[in-house]
C-alpha positions, 0 to 999 in steps of 0.5 A, a space after each residue: 601512847 606518845 610516839 618520839 623518834 628513835 634512830 638507830 643508824 640511817 633509820 628511824 624505829 618509830 613512826 606517828 600515825 597522825 604525822 604520817 595522815 598529814 603529810 598524806 593530807 599535804 600531798 593530796 592537797 599539792 596535786 589538787 591545787 595543781 588541777 586535774 589531770 586527763 590520765 589513767 583511770 584504773 591503776 595499780 601501783 607496786 610499791 604503794 606505800 612511800 616515796 615515789 609510790 605512794 606520790 604515784 598513788 596520790 596523784 593518780 587518784 587525787 589528780 586523774 579520779 582513778 581507781 588504784 590497788 596498792 601493793 606493798 609490805 609493811 609492818 601494821 602496829 600492834 598495841 604499844 608498837 607503832 607500825 611502819 611509816 608506809 602502813 600509816 600512810 596507806 591507811 590515811 591515803 585510802 581514808 581520804 580516797 573512800 571520803 572522796 568516793 574513789 575506789 582504793 584497795 591494797 594488798 599487804 605482802 611480798 610483791 616479789 611472790 607469786 602469791 601476791 601477784 596472783 592475789 592482785 590479778 584476782 583482785 583486779 578481775 573482780 573489781 575493775 576488770 583491766 588496768 591502764 597503768 602499772 606503776 612500778 616502785 619497789 625498794 627492797 634490799 632482799 628478794 626471795 626469787 619464786 622460781 628458784 627460791 634463792 634469796 638474793 640481797 642486793 649491795 652497794 659497792 663500786 666495780 673494779 676499784 676502792 671508791 673513796 670519798 667525802 659522805 656525811 653523817 646527817 644526824 650529827 653534821 660530821 663530814 669525813 671520808 669513806 672508802 668502800 671495797 668493790 664488789 665481785 661478779 656474785 654481788 652484781 648478779 645479786 643486786 641485779 636479781 633484786 633491783 633490775 627489771 626482772 620483777 617488772 616483766 614478771 609482773 606485766 607478763 602475769 597481768 597480759 596473760 590474764 587479759 588485764 591490761 587494757 587496750 593502750 596500757 601503760 607501764 612506767 618504772 622509776 631510776 635514777 642516774 645522778 651526777 659524776 660525783 657519785 657515779 663510782 658508787 651509784 650508776 657505775 657500780 652495782 646499783 647502776 648494773 640493776 638500773 641498766 638491766 631495769 631500763 633494758 627491760 622497758 624496750 623487751 616489756 614495750 615489745 610484748 605489748 605491741 599487740 595491745 598498743 601498751 607501752 613500757 617506760 623508765 622515768 629518771 627522777 630527781 635524788 631525794 630523801 628516802 630510807 634507801 638513799 640515806 642509807 648510800 654514803 655520799 648520797 646525803 651529802 649531795 643531797 644537802 648540797 643540792 637542795 641548798 642550789 634548787 631551792 635558791 634557784 626556785 626549782 627544788 621539788 619533793 616526790 610529790 612534786 616530781 610525780 605530779 609534773 611527771 604525770 601532767 608534763 610527760 604522760 599525759 600532756 597530750 603530746 608525745 612522751 619526750 624521751 633521751 637518746 636512751 627512751 627514758 623519761 628525764 624528770 630530773 632535767 631541772 637536778 641535772 641542768 649545767 649549772 645545778 651540777 656546776 655549782 654542786 661540784 664547787 661546793 663539795 670541794 668546799 664542804 667541811 664539818 665546820 662550812 656545810 651549815 653555811 653551804 648545804 642544807 643539811 636542816 632541810 635533809 634532817 626535816 625531810 628525813 623526819 617526815 618520812 617517819 611522820 615527824 616535824 609536821 605542823 599541825 600535830 601534837 608530838 605530846 599528845 597521846 595518839 592511838 598507834 593501832 590504825 586499821 587498813 579497812 581495804 586490806 585484801 
């Protein structure tokens, strides 16, 4: 079938298998161009199919020749109906990994569930024995609690008072004002249940209890802080409470891993175009301004550049891993440079529907958004018939 992008609000309803494959190949080529990384050799990536999780799996495999197991929850394709981009990404990754002689297997299902945890543990026991590195990169709006059975939904809301600021519809380029009503206590509790650190700790406890963590094993979860411009709706809102919980969980996991000399970290990453961030008011406008500045400064990074730098310069540099006063790895250091943020703040005041095309990089934002779904890549004939029914050979 011929697959074109079909939009509904902040979601693209279609994805392109060959475009997703090109995306993965481009990321692999980038990692290989930067040289080998003396990193972990047996890696579990929870949330492995898009964004930072996919970049982590690619960097582990093609930077460190690691065996990888990826856990994700993606929609497989049917005849006449494309699968989700994460499905096609994972199929392309495994194809390239196997071609390179690397172990790569995947599990598709709800990573919050006890069933998927057990399935993953059984696969590790059978094939790898123990794991050196666990990347936790889940991005889900809902979680069915594996103990209580309660369905929790995260919300994006400020705490205490209504939030009003600018935002942009990145499809139309229209800059407008948006207001978001404050949350209640139940909203906070639900968001922490979905996006906090409880599930991360459950994964590590399960792995440790079955003796599946290698001596000195490291685990990393991903977080974001961002600037004062977005903090009312992000870092000081409901999501911020969840991120606070995630970051606190790193310390408790590290305590639990002391006997095997293991360690847990939270890596604070840069603002990037993802399916999740595109739906957050204010963030698309902030990112379009940030991209313009960081590209002009020559310090712009996408997911793969961020994660390759995290591995090479932080996790596996051969030196002690540098952290901030709260114990977090800061790979958002270029985004949060004072000069960069000062320029963003100035442009923010000037940004209107009329001025944004000159002030920001809305075209770059749109390109990155399309790329998430496999569209807009050079070398892909989007007018040609493509086979939408792509299998993942090693789905366990």
